[in-house]
C-alpha positions as CSV (number, residue, x, y, z in Angstrom):
1,M,22.7,208.7,284.3
2,A,21.2,206.0,286.5
3,E,21.7,202.4,285.4
4,V,19.1,201.3,282.9
5,S,18.1,197.7,282.3
6,R,17.4,196.9,278.7
7,R,14.9,194.3,279.8
8,A,13.2,197.0,281.9
9,F,13.0,199.2,278.8
10,L,11.4,196.4,276.7
11,F,9.2,194.6,279.2
12,G,8.7,197.1,282.1
13,G,10.6,194.7,284.4
14,V,13.8,195.0,286.4
15,A,17.4,193.9,285.9
16,L,18.5,190.4,286.8
17,A,19.8,190.1,290.3
18,S,23.5,189.4,290.6
19,G,24.9,186.0,291.6
20,V,24.1,184.1,288.4
21,A,25.5,180.6,288.7
22,A,28.2,179.7,286.2
23,C,28.9,176.3,284.8
24,S,32.5,175.1,284.5
25,V,33.3,174.7,280.8
26,P,36.7,174.8,279.1
27,D,37.9,177.9,277.4
28,G,38.5,178.0,273.7
29,P,41.3,179.7,271.7
30,Q,42.2,183.4,271.6
31,L,39.4,185.4,269.9
32,P,40.1,185.3,266.2
33,Q,39.3,188.3,264.0
34,P,37.8,187.9,260.6
35,Q,40.1,188.5,257.6
36,A,39.4,192.0,256.1
37,L,38.2,192.4,252.6
38,S,40.6,194.3,250.3
39,E,39.8,196.2,247.2
40,P,38.4,195.3,244.7
41,Y,35.7,194.0,247.0
42,E,34.3,190.6,246.1
43,L,32.2,188.1,247.9
44,V,31.2,184.6,246.8
45,A,28.5,182.6,248.5
46,T,29.9,179.0,249.0
47,P,28.7,176.0,251.1
48,S,31.6,176.8,253.5
49,G,30.7,180.5,254.0
50,Y,31.3,183.7,252.1
51,S,34.5,183.4,250.0
52,G,35.0,180.1,251.8
53,Q,35.3,181.8,255.3
54,F,33.2,181.5,258.4
55,P,32.3,184.1,259.4
56,G,32.7,185.9,256.1
57,P,35.4,188.5,255.5
58,L,35.2,191.8,257.3
59,L,34.1,194.8,255.3
60,K,35.7,197.8,257.1
61,V,35.0,201.2,255.8
62,R,34.4,204.9,256.9
63,E,31.6,207.3,256.4
64,G,31.8,208.8,252.9
65,D,33.7,205.8,251.4
66,R,32.5,204.6,248.1
67,V,32.0,200.8,248.0
68,Q,32.0,198.8,244.8
69,L,31.1,195.2,245.7
70,A,30.9,192.3,243.4
71,F,28.8,189.3,244.5
72,R,28.6,185.8,243.0
73,N,26.4,182.9,243.9
74,G,28.6,179.8,244.2
75,L,25.8,177.7,245.8
76,D,23.6,175.2,244.1
77,A,20.4,177.1,245.1
78,P,19.2,180.7,244.6
79,T,20.6,183.3,247.0
80,S,20.9,187.0,247.6
81,L,23.0,189.4,249.6
82,H,21.4,191.6,252.2
83,I,23.6,194.4,253.6
84,H,21.9,194.5,257.0
85,G,21.4,197.8,258.8
86,L,23.0,200.3,256.6
87,P,20.4,202.8,255.3
88,L,21.0,202.1,251.7
89,S,18.5,202.5,248.9
90,P,16.1,199.6,248.2
91,A,17.7,199.3,244.8
92,V,21.2,198.7,246.4
93,D,19.9,196.4,249.1
94,A,17.7,194.5,246.5
95,P,16.1,192.1,249.0
96,L,13.6,190.8,246.4
97,T,16.3,190.0,243.8
98,H,17.6,186.4,243.9
99,L,20.6,185.2,242.0
100,K,20.5,181.7,240.4
101,P,23.5,179.5,240.9
102,G,26.5,181.0,239.0
103,E,25.0,184.4,238.6
104,S,26.6,187.6,239.8
105,D,25.7,191.2,240.6
106,H,27.4,194.4,241.5
107,R,26.7,196.9,244.3
108,D,27.9,200.5,244.1
109,F,27.1,202.7,247.1
110,T,28.5,205.4,249.4
111,I,28.6,204.9,253.2
112,P,26.1,207.5,254.5
113,P,27.1,210.1,257.1
114,G,26.1,209.4,260.7
115,T,26.3,205.6,260.3
116,A,29.6,204.8,262.1
117,G,28.8,201.5,263.8
118,T,28.5,197.7,263.4
119,Y,26.5,196.0,260.7
120,W,26.5,192.6,258.8
121,Y,25.6,190.9,255.6
122,H,23.8,187.6,255.0
123,P,21.4,185.8,252.6
124,H,17.9,186.9,251.9
125,A,16.6,184.1,249.7
126,H,13.0,183.8,250.8
127,G,12.1,180.3,251.9
128,D,15.8,179.3,252.3
129,V,17.2,181.9,254.7
130,E,17.4,179.7,257.8
131,R,19.2,176.9,256.0
132,Q,21.7,179.3,254.4
133,L,22.4,181.1,257.6
134,L,23.1,177.8,259.3
135,M,25.5,176.9,256.5
136,G,27.6,179.8,257.9
137,L,26.7,182.5,255.4
138,A,27.1,185.7,257.5
139,G,29.8,188.3,257.7
140,P,30.6,191.5,259.6
141,I,30.7,195.2,258.5
142,V,32.3,197.9,260.5
143,V,31.9,201.6,259.7
144,D,34.9,202.9,261.7
145,D,34.5,206.2,263.6
146,G,38.1,206.5,264.9
147,R,36.7,208.4,267.9
148,I,36.4,205.9,270.8
149,D,39.6,205.2,272.7
150,A,39.4,201.5,273.6
151,D,40.6,198.0,272.6
152,D,38.2,197.4,269.7
153,R,37.0,193.7,269.3
154,L,34.4,192.3,267.0
155,V,32.2,189.6,268.6
156,M,30.0,188.0,266.0
157,I,27.7,185.3,267.5
158,T,26.6,182.7,265.0
159,K,25.3,179.2,264.7
160,D,25.7,177.0,267.9
161,L,26.5,180.3,269.7
162,Q,30.0,180.3,268.3
163,V,31.9,183.6,268.5
164,N,33.9,184.6,265.4
165,G,33.6,180.9,264.3
166,V,34.9,179.3,267.5
167,A,33.5,178.2,270.9
168,R,34.2,180.1,274.1
169,P,37.1,182.2,272.9
170,V,39.4,184.2,275.2
171,I,40.0,187.9,274.9
172,T,43.2,189.3,276.4
173,P,42.6,193.1,276.7
174,R,45.3,195.5,275.6
175,S,44.0,198.6,277.4
176,G,41.9,199.6,280.4
177,R,38.6,199.6,278.4
178,V,37.4,197.1,275.8
179,R,34.9,197.9,273.1
180,L,32.9,194.8,272.2
181,R,31.0,195.1,268.9
182,L,28.3,192.5,269.5
183,I,26.4,191.0,266.5
184,N,23.6,188.5,266.9
185,A,24.0,186.7,263.6
186,T,22.1,183.5,264.7
187,A,19.1,182.2,262.9
188,A,16.8,182.2,265.9
189,D,18.7,182.7,269.3
190,T,17.5,185.6,271.4
191,L,20.4,186.5,273.7
192,L,20.2,188.3,277.1
193,L,23.9,189.2,277.5
194,G,25.7,190.1,280.6
195,V,29.3,190.6,281.7
196,L,30.1,188.7,284.9
197,R,32.9,188.6,287.4
198,D,32.8,185.7,289.9
199,G,29.2,185.2,289.1
200,D,28.2,188.8,289.7
201,Q,26.9,191.0,286.8
202,Q,29.1,194.0,286.1
203,T,28.1,197.4,284.8
204,F,29.1,198.1,281.2
205,H,28.3,201.1,279.0
206,L,26.2,200.9,275.8
207,I,27.7,203.3,273.2
208,A,26.0,202.1,270.0
209,T,22.9,200.2,268.7
210,D,21.8,199.0,265.3
211,G,22.1,202.4,263.7
212,G,25.4,203.5,265.2
213,L,26.4,205.7,268.2
214,V,23.9,206.8,270.9
215,E,24.1,210.3,272.3
216,N,25.8,209.4,275.6
217,P,27.1,206.1,277.1
218,V,24.3,204.3,278.8
219,P,25.2,202.2,281.9
220,L,23.6,198.7,281.8
221,T,24.0,195.4,283.6
222,E,22.4,193.3,280.7
223,I,21.3,193.8,277.2
224,L,18.8,191.8,275.0
225,L,20.0,191.1,271.5
226,T,17.5,189.4,269.2
227,P,18.5,187.8,265.9
228,G,19.8,190.5,263.6
229,E,20.5,193.1,266.3
230,R,23.9,194.7,267.1
231,A,25.2,196.6,270.1
232,E,28.5,198.1,271.1
233,I,29.5,198.1,274.7
234,L,32.5,199.4,276.7
235,V,33.8,197.2,279.4
236,D,36.1,198.4,282.1
237,T,39.3,196.2,282.3
238,T,41.4,198.0,284.9
239,T,40.9,195.2,287.5
240,A,42.9,192.1,286.8
241,G,41.1,188.8,286.7
242,R,38.5,187.0,284.7
243,L,35.4,188.5,283.1
244,E,32.8,186.4,281.3
245,L,30.4,187.4,278.5
246,R,27.4,185.1,279.1
247,A,24.0,184.5,277.5
248,L,21.8,184.6,280.6
249,P,18.6,182.6,281.0
250,Y,15.8,184.2,279.0
251,S,12.3,183.2,277.9
252,V,11.0,184.1,274.5
253,Y,7.5,183.1,275.7
254,G,7.3,185.9,278.3
255,P,7.3,185.8,282.1
256,G,7.0,182.3,283.4
257,G,7.9,180.7,280.1
258,A,10.6,178.1,279.5
259,Q,14.0,179.7,279.7
260,S,17.2,179.2,277.7
261,E,20.3,177.9,279.5
262,D,23.0,180.1,280.9
263,R,25.9,179.9,278.4
264,L,29.4,181.1,278.4
265,L,30.1,182.9,275.1
266,A,33.6,184.3,275.7
267,S,35.9,185.3,278.5
268,L,38.2,188.2,279.1
269,D,41.5,187.4,280.7
270,V,42.4,190.8,282.2
271,P,46.1,191.3,283.0
272,A,47.3,193.6,285.8
273,G,48.4,197.2,285.2
274,L,46.1,198.3,282.4
275,V,45.7,202.1,282.5
276,P,42.2,203.6,283.0
277,I,40.6,205.2,279.9
278,P,37.9,207.9,280.4
279,L,34.4,207.2,279.1
280,P,33.5,209.2,276.0
281,W,30.7,211.7,276.3
282,S,28.3,213.6,274.0
283,M,29.1,211.3,271.1
284,R,26.5,212.8,268.8
285,K,23.1,214.5,268.8
286,I,20.0,212.5,267.8
287,D,16.8,214.3,266.9
288,A,13.5,212.7,267.7
289,P,11.3,212.5,264.6
290,T,7.5,213.1,264.8
291,G,5.1,210.9,262.8
292,S,2.2,212.2,260.8
293,R,0.4,208.9,260.2
294,T,0.0,205.7,262.3
295,R,-0.3,202.2,261.0
296,R,-0.9,199.0,262.9
297,L,0.9,195.7,262.1
298,V,-0.3,192.6,263.9
299,L,2.2,189.7,264.2
300,N,0.7,186.3,264.6
301,G,1.2,182.6,263.9
302,H,-0.4,179.2,263.6
303,G,1.6,176.5,265.3
304,D,5.1,176.3,263.9
305,S,4.1,176.1,260.2
306,M,2.8,179.6,259.3
307,F,3.5,183.1,260.5
308,T,1.6,186.2,259.5
309,I,1.6,190.0,259.5
310,N,-1.9,191.5,259.5
311,G,-3.3,188.0,258.8
312,R,-1.3,187.4,255.6
313,T,1.7,185.4,254.6
314,F,4.4,186.8,252.3
315,D,3.6,187.1,248.6
316,H,6.5,188.1,246.3
317,N,4.1,189.8,243.9
318,R,2.0,191.8,246.4
319,V,2.8,195.2,247.8
320,D,1.4,195.3,251.4
321,M,2.0,199.0,252.2
322,E,2.6,202.1,250.2
323,V,4.4,205.1,251.8
324,K,5.2,208.6,250.4
325,S,8.8,209.4,250.3
326,G,9.7,212.3,252.6
327,T,7.0,211.5,255.2
328,T,7.4,210.2,258.7
329,E,5.1,207.5,260.1
330,I,4.4,205.7,263.4
331,W,4.0,201.9,263.2
332,E,2.3,200.1,266.0
333,L,3.8,196.5,266.2
334,V,1.3,194.3,267.9
335,N,2.3,190.8,268.9
336,E,-0.8,188.5,269.3
337,H,1.4,185.4,269.1
338,T,2.8,183.4,272.0
339,M,6.5,184.2,271.6
340,D,8.9,187.1,270.8
341,H,9.1,188.4,267.3
342,P,12.1,190.6,266.4
343,F,10.8,193.1,263.8
344,H,13.3,194.2,261.1
345,L,12.8,196.9,258.5
346,H,15.1,197.3,255.5
347,S,16.6,200.6,254.2
348,Y,14.9,202.9,256.6
349,S,16.1,203.3,260.2
350,F,13.7,204.0,263.0
351,Q,13.5,205.0,266.7
352,V,11.4,203.3,269.4
353,V,8.8,205.6,270.8
354,D,9.1,206.2,274.6
355,A,12.5,204.6,274.8
356,P,14.6,205.8,277.8
357,F,17.4,207.0,275.4
358,R,17.4,208.0,271.7
359,A,18.9,205.5,269.3
360,W,18.5,204.5,265.7
361,R,17.4,200.9,265.1
362,D,16.6,198.5,262.3
363,T,15.4,195.6,264.5
364,V,13.3,195.7,267.7
365,N,11.9,192.9,269.8
366,V,8.1,192.6,270.2
367,P,7.3,190.4,273.2
368,P,4.1,188.2,273.2
369,G,1.0,190.2,274.1
370,S,2.8,193.6,273.8
371,T,2.7,196.6,271.4
372,V,5.9,198.4,270.5
373,R,5.6,201.8,268.7
374,I,8.3,202.9,266.3
375,V,8.7,206.1,264.4
376,I,10.2,205.9,260.8
377,P,11.4,208.8,258.7
378,F,11.1,207.7,255.0
379,H,13.6,210.3,253.9
380,G,16.0,208.1,251.9
381,P,15.7,207.0,248.3
382,P,12.3,205.5,247.3
383,G,11.9,201.9,246.1
384,R,10.5,198.5,247.0
385,T,11.8,196.8,250.1
386,V,10.6,194.5,252.9
387,Y,9.9,194.2,256.6
388,H,9.8,190.9,258.5
389,C,10.4,188.9,261.7
390,H,14.2,188.2,262.0
391,I,13.8,184.7,263.3
392,A,14.8,183.1,260.0
393,S,12.3,180.2,260.1
394,H,9.4,182.7,260.7
395,E,10.5,184.8,257.8
396,D,10.8,181.7,255.6
397,L,7.3,180.6,256.7
398,G,5.6,183.9,255.8
399,M,6.1,186.6,258.4
400,M,7.2,189.2,255.9
401,G,5.6,192.0,253.9
402,I,6.6,194.3,251.0
403,L,6.8,198.1,251.4
404,E,6.7,200.5,248.4
405,V,8.1,204.0,249.0
406,T,7.1,206.3,246.2
């Protein structure tokens, strides 16, 4: 397969040229890995993170595992727990249920088949999501596949572009291929990520998106991760030296708009003598669903104080769309605003129409002035859930709607 630029896929453009200038900044410590939750599973929202940790503890499971998770609100404000990305029933995800300080709830669910991949959990208390995310309330979930031969590393990018809670950590690879499980858990940072050697962008291979493994590894030189999105990439580490994971310049305002700075996120200190590991192939088959009905959702905003979908701000008591369970729909996401909006749907995974490769998603970027079409099989359990922009302040300020699947 020829190299594909993720930006080309989303914007009809081309990959960045190599030779990106790098600023000299000191490295941080070795990459820490979050402490794993042990059974019985329990999470407590506290001002210093979930169960007092930042990022929160790692929930590591396999397909078919039963998860019984107790959750308690240890904050002085209402909160909730969103299990982001796993196709769980609306009753389990419960995005519209807020716990008062001191209250608890209990989730009981089974990890669905075909979901091996990287996910996360975070607050979903409408009107207070951004503040709670910036407090450090975010934690990783890994549904382990046990199939990919590589040095497996979690890379959770959070507030201030910290990685696993530290600035500019160093990864020392243990094999000739490293699997980076990338999570954009920031409140608002859209990240164009590249792997560089001596300032030149290197080819890596995408093996998973939001909804788990893709069909075959996809060669890329950069990948765009909006807030909420995940990607898993394989990086060749058979050549000794330094590799850098960098957030490259990017404009959320479209071509010609003000760009973010080039930032070092993490580095790989590759030792000599690591043995090559073959790329996996034919990881799974993904069927392309066909939609029977088309809906149009228009994303817009008024200054920086109000954001809308189809001209309306969020109302907790209003159902904005009703869908029949067992049907498949196409949604046209139209961005009439001046900046990117990452669109996120709870409980029901989707595919992007006309994408260069098949992949299951729960979040997709919609650039200004563009239309992105997604196809959604509503084949899971029915219930009431939400869809919204995953820039936390936009969600807090109204860019969210309620979906009822009956």
